[in-house]
N, C-alpha and C positions, 0 to 999 in steps of 0.2 A: 828457663821458661820461654825465652825467645825461640829456641829451637823447636819446642813443642808447638808454638803458635805457627811457625813457618811450616812445619810438617802438617798441621791441621789445615792450614790455608791451602797447601798444595793438594791435599786430598779432596778438599771441597771444590777446588778448581777442576780436578779430574772428574768428580761426580757431576759437576755442572756441565762439562763437555759431553759426558755420556748422556745426561738427561736431555741436553740440547739436540744431540744426534738422534736419540730415540724420538723426541718430539717432532723433529724434522721428518724422520722416516714415517711416523704415523700420519703427519700432515700430507705428505706426498702420497702415501697409500690411500688415504681418505679421498684425496682429489682424483686419483687415478681410477678408483673403483666406480664412482658415479659416472665418470666420463666414459668408461668402458661400457657401463650399462646403458647410457644414453645412446651410444653408437649402436649397440646391439638392438636395443628397443626401437630406435629411430630409423634404422635402415629399412625394414620392411615397408614402413609408411612412405619413406622417400621413394622406394622402388615402385610402390603402387601409384604414387603421384606421377612419376616419370613415364609409366607405361599407359596411363589413362590418356585416351584421345579426346580432343575437344570435339564438340558437336557442331554441325552446320545445319542451317535451315535455308532451303531454297523454295521457290515456287513462283506462281504468277497470280495476278488479280484479274478477275473477269466479272462481267455482269451476269444477270440471269439467263441471257441468251448466249452466254459464253464468249462474248466479244471482249477482247483485252481492254484493260483500263490503264493506259499509261498515265503517269503522274499521281497515281493513287499512293496513299501513305500507309505503310505497313508498320505496325507496332509490335514490339517484342518486350513483354513485361517479365522481369525476374520476380517471382511471387514471394521470395524471402525478403529481398531488400526493397522491393517495390520500385526499383529503377526501371525506366522504359527507354529502349532504343528505338529509333525510327529509321525507315528506309523509304526513299521516294522511288517508286518503280520507274524503270527505264521505258523506252518507247515500245517495248514488247510486253510491258506489264509485268516484268520479272523483278524479283527481289532476292537478296542474299544476306544472311547473317552468319558470321563465322566466329570461331574461337569461343564457343559457348561451353560452360562448365557441364560436366557429366553429373555433378552433384546438386544441380539446381533444377527446380521446376519452372517452366515458362508458360506464358499465355501469349497467343499470337492472333492478331486481327488486322483488318484493313478498313480504311475509309476512303470514300470517293464522293466528292460533291456533298459532303455532310451525311452520307449514308454509311452505316457500319456493317461489316460482314459478321458472320458467326465467329465465335472465339474457338480457336484450336488450342489444345493443351499438350505439353510435352512434359512427361514425368521423369524425375530423376531415377525412378526404378526401371525405366525402359533402357535397355543397353545399346540401342541403336546409336550410331554416331552421325548419321545424316538423315534428314527429313525433307520431304517434298510435299507442300500443301498448295492446292488451288483454293484461293479464298474468293468466294462469290459474294459480291456486293449487290444486293437486290434493292431496286428502287421502291419507294412507297407508293 
């Protein structure tokens, strides 16, 4: 009887080893396939992100007689997050915003001595990578 028990135990151990190997192979295969799919699916979007250029916005602020307005404040609003960046114009009335996302809509305006210019819009559907706006602040 002992011999039969030993023989049965040995067979069970072999079956457990096979089952463990099979389970391990299935686990590895399961992990590899989704990883391969992620790489395949993820690669085009990563390439698209790396080839997209950031946008820049430059310009100057003037009054209605086209005289430059140094020290004017230019506002750039991200219409999705509602965050606002500001730039204080240099002595030539110029401003610059860089590293702007292609996938975001923006609004741009200036103020000088409490008076606001008209608002300019930049659409995410516009493929241009650089913009130049002359913002006119008209006195009341």
